[in-house]
N, C-alpha and C positions, 0 to 999 in steps of 0.2 A: 791554648791546655795542651794539654797529658792528658791523655786517656789509662785508663790499666784496667787489667783485668775484673770482671767481679765472682769473686770464689762463689764453682754449683752453678750458672751460669753459663751456658755455651752462645760463645760469638757475641759478647759483655763484656762494654767496657765502660767505665765508672768516668767522670773527673775527676782527677789523685787528689789536687786537694776535697772535694767534698764525702768524697768518700774515706781517703787518712784520717776527715774527723769524724766520720760513720765508729772507725775499729776501735777509734779510739774512746767513743764512749759507748762504741755495742758492748763491756763486761757491764758498770755500771746501773745502765736503763733494763737489757734484763737482772743486771739482780734484781732490782727495786722496784723492778714490778713479782716478781716474786717473794719478795718481804712483802709489799702489799697482801700478796691471796692475786695473781695474777695466774691460770697455772697454761701452759703448755697444756690443749687438750682433752678441757676442762680437774676436776680433783679426786683423788679418789675416794669421796664419797661420792662420786657419782652426778653431785653440783657441775653446769657446763661452765665453759671457759669464763671469764671474765673479758672483757672486751675494752680492746685498745685500740685509743681513740688517739693520731696522732696528728699538726698545728703545722708551719713555719712559716713567716715571711721571709722571704727574701730568704739570702742566706741559709735561713730557719727550715725552709720548704724543702732546699734544694736538699736533707741529711733528714727530711724529716722524711723525702722520695724514697731513701737511702735507709733508712730505719724502717718504713711501709713494711717495704720488700724483703729483707731481712727476717723481722718476726713472722709474716706470716710459713716465710719459709724453717727456722723453729717451729712456729705450727701456734705459735698465738693464732689467738682472734683479733683478725685485725677488721676494725670498722671505717667505712666511708674516712679522709683522708680533703681535709679544707686546707687548701696553701694561697696565699696571697706573693705575689711578682713574683713568683721561682725566675733562677735562672733556670738553661735546659740541662739539663744531671747525666745524660748519657750519654751512648750511641744511639740506631736503631735498634738494634736485638735486646736490648733492656727494654722499649721502651716495648714490644711485643712480646715478651716475658714480664711484663709487670703489667698490662691491659691484658691479657691475657688470667692470671692469679685472679684479678683484680675485680675483672666483666663479670658482674653476674648478666638475671633474669631484669632483672631490674634497670641495668644498664652502670655506668662509669662509676666506682667505689676510690678515686680519684678527682674531685676540683680542686681546678685554678683559678685562681680568681686574678683578672687581672685588669687595671687599669690606667682610662688614657691612654697617653701617652707611656709607659712605666720605658725604658730602654731594653730594663734589666730582663725580661725574660724572653728578648731573641738571642741575647748571652747563653754558653758559646754558639758561633755564628750554626747556620744547619751544612752550612759548604764544611764545619776544622766534623762532622759527619755525630753533630748531637740535633736527636727531637728531644721537644718534650713529649711527658705521658698522662693518663687519661684524659679527661676533656675540661674545654676553658671554662670558663664561663667570660665575659668583659663589662666593666664598667666606663661609661663614658664621664663628662667632665660632671656631669649633670646628675645621675644616676640610675641612670635610666642600662639596667639589666640585659644583657642576648646571651642566653647560651648557644656556644658557637660550637655549626655542622663540621667542622675540623680545620684542618689547617687551614687553607685556603678562603674560608669566612669574612668578603671584604669587614666586614661589623667585626673583628675578635683583630687582638694582638699581634698573632701573628701574619698579618696580612697590614698591617700600619706599612709607613715611612719612618722611624721614628731616630731622638737619633738622641747622644747624651746632654742639647738646650732643653728636652723632657726631663730629666734627671729628677729634680719638681714630686715630678707625680708617682715616683716613686718608692715614697712616704706619706702622698695625698691620698684620703682615701672619702670619701662620704658615705663608708657603712661603720662609721665611726665617730662615738659626741662629738668627736675633738675635732675632729673631721681629717688629722693622722696617726698613719698608722703604726708610725718608729715611735722608741720611745714608751715612760707611761710615765703621763697626764694627770695632772691632780682638778679639782671639777672643775679650779680656774682658768685655764689650761700653760704652770707649769711646772717646769721638768723635773722632776720627784729622781729621779736616778742621779 
């Protein structure tokens, strides 16, 4: 996985594909936020800035991480993000800058939810210089959740020995009515998209 520089972030490098997707979407996202009244730093009438919420699953979570960082740097009021089964997005310099930008007295402002033995949160591997941002909440097979105390917490995804045999956990989730987080399903479980 090739890492490329992140503009305006000293030493920060992100996975090239995720960053390319965000850069392609950025003008449309920023334009759409303006069209619906999300102002950078508040409105001329003195109204406070509108809150921007970002969420995503898998690649959407990776691109959402880059979007949160870029939108905050542009002056948008980006509030806590919730991501599901996110791969690692960038290097340690980016992770530190992201966490510095979003950590408050109330704690982290990005929650990464992982499930069971899903291998996706383990890629790209740390040995290639990739690190997660934010804080992890790990949900096991029975739906019990654990707020992780860091990357070495034995109850969390980053410390589990996972491989592609567990890829089915990537789309399973006890947090949804159908038990699946991938795709759009109707009330009786038929795939809509």
